[in-house]
C-alpha positions, 0 to 999 in steps of 0.5 A: 500500500502506498503512503498516499493510500495509508493516509487515505485510510487514516482519514477514514478513521478521522472522519468518523470522529469529526462529523457528527453521527458518522461513527454510528453510520459505520454499522450501516445505520443512517445518522440523524443528520447529513450534509450534501453540497450541490450546484447553486440554488435553482439548478437541477442538481440542487433541486434533485438533492433537495428532493432526495433529502426530503425522502431521507427526512420522510422515510428515515427521519434523517435531516439533510442540509444541502449547501449550494456552491458556485463551482467544483472547488467550493462543492468539494471543499466541505467534503475534503474538510470533513464538514459534509459527507456527500456532494451532488457533483457534475463532471468536476468529479472526474477532473478532481480524480484526474488532478487536472485544471483547477485541481492540478495545484498543491492544495488539491492533487488527485482526489479519491472520489467515488460514486454513490448513484448518478442521474441519467435521464431525458435531459442533455448537457450542452451549450445554451445560447441566447436566441437573439444573436443569430445562432443556428449551429455551433460554428456560428458562435465564433466571436460570441461571448461564452460564459465561464465560471471561476473555479469550475472546469466542469462548466468551462472545459465542457463549454470548450468541448462543445465549441470544438464540435464546431471547429472552434477554440477559446481564441475564436470566442470571447470568454466572460468570467462569472463568480458562480453558476447563478451569476452566469445566467444572470449575466446572460439575461443582462446581455453580458454573455451569449452562451453557457454550458448547462443541463437542459433541466437547469431552472435558470435556463428557464429564466433566460428563456422567459427573458427578452433574449430567449434561448436555443440549445446548440445541437450536436448531431449524432451523424457528425462523426468528426464533430463528435471526435473533437468533443471526445478529445476534450471531454471523453465522458460525453455520450450522444443523446436524444434529449426529450426534456428541458427548456428551449422547446425540447420535449418528447415530441420535439427532441434534440440531438445533444451530448450528455453524461451522468448529472448530478453524480452523488458521490463521497470520498473513498474515506467515507465509512462503508456503512454510511455509503451503503446505508445512503445508497440503499435508502436512495434505491429503496426510496426512489418512488418517493423522490423520482417526481420531486424535481426534473431529472430525479427520475434518472436516479433509477436503478435501471438507469445507472451507468455502471461502467463510467469514468469514476469508480463506485464506493464499496458501500455503494457496490454492496447496495447495488449487489443487494439490489441485483444490479451489479455485474462481473463486467462492472466489477472489473471496470470498477477495479480498473478505475480503483487502480487508476486512482491508486496510480495517480495517488502514488504519482502525486505522493512521489511528486510532492516529496521531490521538491516540486516548483513553487510557482503555481504554473510551473508546479502544474506543468511539472505535475502534468508531465509526471501524471502522464508518465505514471499513467502511460507506464501503467498502460492507461490513457493520460487523456490530458497533457 
């Protein structure tokens, strides 16, 4: 076992002492209180987390506090600091696991994050544009203002992945930065930005839709193989999807070909007690009927909708609950084992890197880490994805 993994195991013991109710959760019982983090108030991720929290209260008398946070770093910080147990994340979970973008820093590095359950529903995750700037297809966004959120690669890099579909790069557009997801959509309403990355179920897109600007979801047709290759080069976790729900006129009778990936992704650190994660996962599986209609997109948390072979491993407590529900497979176990090995490889590389007197300058540190990261993954026979 590497020193990094030894430290992870040590944190597991410490967490049960630092968070109220967690020690009792190790035996598989739900604690009296749970703290989740999620996207901003009004986002689909926040609304789904609230709906799930209501089920915990009604069915198990467990109070769930949902903390809204404007970016990926802010969502994970309470979990890293043992002030929350679970987050309803976006694809920032993948960036944090990989220690890239905002997580390629001394303060972060590869995070041992593991899944509980994730929503895979009728919605898409794509670029939404104001309908008053003449956008018909992705290439029309050249020269337009694209909204970014500071500290949120799950939004920013995904926006770049969408632009890549149309052969565009960051230099081809005007990047406008906002402090949070909510501020980004207010910026669109106030004509400070022309497009942003979002879920088609994000309630804030409805606000832009009802404004004088209106909205349009910029399509990524499945038939455009070249465009999709460009998307996957930046966001390998995206999959083509026929979207049947959301704002902007999308419905079952008027579907749209857009990208998607699981969202929100309920997750915890590897250090979370197995008993707690098992109890949470089991409660979410068994209580599905109580929350599936509680928020748009919540139905995507159905057991049958789980993508068991995605980009981040499931927590052992979640695996136990999925096995009990008859959903886990041998293929899922092999895939999960491979992802656990990837996290261990990254942890070992980080451990060695930080002990070898890395550069003090932030940008030099990032570049040095990315080189070490690529070498470690390549040596282990894994795709580095990011360089």
